[in-house]
N, C-alpha and C positions, 0 to 999 in steps of 0.2 A: 214403567207404569203406562198402561194404555190410556190414551185420552178419550174421554166420553164425548162423542160428537152427537149433537142434537139436531133434529129437523124442526124448523120453526116456520111460522107464517106471519107476515105483516101485511098491512093494507096500504096501497098507494093509489091515490086517485080512484078509490072505490073498487080496485082490482086486487085480488089475492096474489101475494108474492111469496114464493117459497125460498128458503135459504137454509144452509147448513152452518152451524156455529160450534166452535170448540176452543178450549184453552183459556189461559189467563195471561194478561199482560197488555202491552200496547195494541190498539186495534189495527187490524190488517184486513182489507177487503180484497178479494180475488175475483176477477172478471173472467169467466170461461170463454172459450172460443166458439165460433159459429157452427162447428160440427158436432158439438156435444152439449152437456149441461153441467151444473154444479157437481153432479155425482162423479164426474171424471176426476175431480180433485180430492176425493175422500182420503186417499192414502197420503196426499200432500198435507191435508189438514192435520192428520195424525202427527206428521213431522213438524210442521210449523207451529202447531198449537202447544208445543213444548215451551215456547217462549212468548207467544202472542195470542191474543183473542182473535181468532180467524173467522171471518164472515164470507161465505161464498153464495151469492144469490143466483137463482135461475133467472136468466134474462127473459124479458117478455116473449111468450110463445115457446119457451124452452122448458123442459122438465115439467114442473108443476106450477109454473107461473103463467097466469093468464096473459094473452096478447094485449097490446095497447092500441091496436088498430091495424089497418092494412097498408099504411104508407108512412113508414118511419125509417130513419137511418141513424148514423152515429150521433148527430146532435140531440136527437130525442132520447137516445140511450145514455148520453152524458147526463141529461136532466133526470133520467130514471135512477142512475147511480147516486146522484145528489139527493134525490128524494128518499132513496133507500137509506143512505147514511143519516139523514135527518130523522127518519122514522125510528132509528135506533139511538138517537141522541149523540151521534158521533160528530165532534167538531173537527178534529184533525186525525188523520190516520195514514198508515202506509197503504200503497195501492199497487197491486200486481195485475197484469193483464196478459192473456195469451191470444195470439193471432187476432181475430176480430176484437177480442177483449183488450188487446194491446192498443188497437186503434182508439177504442173508447177511453182507455186509461190515459193515453197521451193527450187526447182531445180534452179530457177532464182537467188534466194538469194545466193545459194552456188556458182554460177558462177559469179554473178555480185554484191557482197555484198556492194560495195561502191555506188551503184545506188539506194538502197532501204533505206528509213529512218526507217520505222517500218513495221513489217510483221504480218498479221493476217491469221491464218490457220483455216478454218471452215470445220469440218467433213472431214478432208483431207485424201486422198489416200497417200500411200507411207510412212506411219508412223509405219507400222507393216506388218506382214504376212497375218493375218486373213482377210477374206472378206466373205460376205454371200454366202451360198451354191448355191442359185439360180443364183447369179452373176457368180459363177465359172462354173456352168452348161451351162448357156447361152453364156459364153465366148468361148466355144469350137467352132472352125471355122465352122464345119458342121452344128451345131445347129443354131448358129447365122445367118449363110447364109440362111438356109431354112426358119426359122421363120422370119428373117428380110425381106426377099422378100415378104412373105405373109402380114406382117404388113404394109410395105411400099405400097403394092398394094392397100390395103383397104384405107389407108390414102389418097392416090392420088385420089381414086374414090370419097372419101368424099370431098376433095378439089375441084374437078371438079364440083360436084353437087352444093356445096355452091357458087362457083364462078358464076355458071350459074343462080342460083335462087336469090342469094343475092350478086351481084357483088360489092356493096359498103362496104361489111363487111370486105374485105381484109383478108380472112382466111389464117392463117399461120400454116404450118405443125408443130404439136407438137413434132414430131421426125424427124430427118434427117438421111440420109444414113451415115453421119459422126457419129451420135449417136450409130448406130448399129456397125459401124466399131470399135469405141472405146470400145464397150462392149467386143469385141474379143481381145483387146489389153491390158486391165488393169489386167487381171487375167489368171492364168493357171488353170488346174483342181484342183490344190492343194492350191494355195496361190496367193497373189498379184504379178503381174509381175515386179513391181518396188518397192523395199523396201529400203528406205533411212534412216532407223532408226539408222544404224551404223554411219551416218554422222551428226546426229543432234547436236553433241557437236561442230561441225564446224560453226554453225549458229552464226554470230557475231552481228546481229541486234536485237533490242528488239522485242520480239515475243508474240503475244496473240494467244492462242489455245482455240477455242470455239467448243463445242460438244453438241449433244443431248444425254441425258442419256438413251433414248430408241431408239437409232439409230439401225435400223434393218439391215443395210448394213455393217457398220464398227463399231467394238466394242469400247465402251467408254474407255476401258483400254488403247487404243492407245494414247488417250489424256493425261491420267495420266502419262504414261511412257514418252511421249514426253516432258511434263512439267519438268520432272526430268533430262532429258538429254540436253535440250536447256539451255545454260548458263543464259540468261536473259529472263525468260519466265513467263507469267501470264496465269493462266488457269481459264476458266469459263465453267461450265457444267450446262445446263438447263435440269434438271432431267426428266421432263415430255415430252421433245421434241424428234423428230426423226432426220432423216438425213438432212432435209432442215430447220435447226434450224433458219437460217436467215429470213425465212418466218414465221415459227411457232411463233417466239418471236420477231416480227418486231421492236417494240419500245424498248424493253429491250435489244435486240441484238444491235441495233443502238446506244443506250446509252452506252453500254459496249465498243463498238468500239471507239466512240468519246472520252470516258474517257481515253482509252488507248493511242490513237493517240495524244491527247492533242490539 
């Protein structure tokens, strides 16, 4: 039976926040990565909602959620997720984070360990220093600013054209200014901007680390190292998958997560 996924809005700090929700069961919040929005998880919601009530918000500035300002990083997004959970009346919940979302999820558990039942980190940032060279290069403010403006200009022209010719299509921008902003926040020219590897021993909730063995952005060695440092940790590496392992291995990934969460 197909799960009915609904699109909702809530309000946090006077700003509209969009999220998808579906399923019945224990609450599960998913935090998307910095290169997409909640929409990227729609197929996964279908799978995970067979056992849980799944909530996937658009982070500030992504999808249909309004930005929260011009100068915010992981700590502010941790507070955003906490405010989101409270707006839904969620006391304790499972937490899944991919890439940038993984860094937010990990930081959330370190700050609010009593609010998370189990944690799933998927190709997560902040588990080590290394990150792809092209990310480090594009993260430089001058580069991201100039390239970002050109990319956003082209995308806006495409959107205007599609909206004019096919108004019923509802074309959604594949990138947002927030995506480009975060590109300049996650890395320096040498390494990741936020490395929490030294705090992994402080994670007190059961944790599943999932990675793609062919991840071109974050090396799989981060997953193996994290599994050794987190006290109660399970590791799953899909050897032929890349950075978006949750999409590459949809059914197997969902089965792994369900088996871990219980």
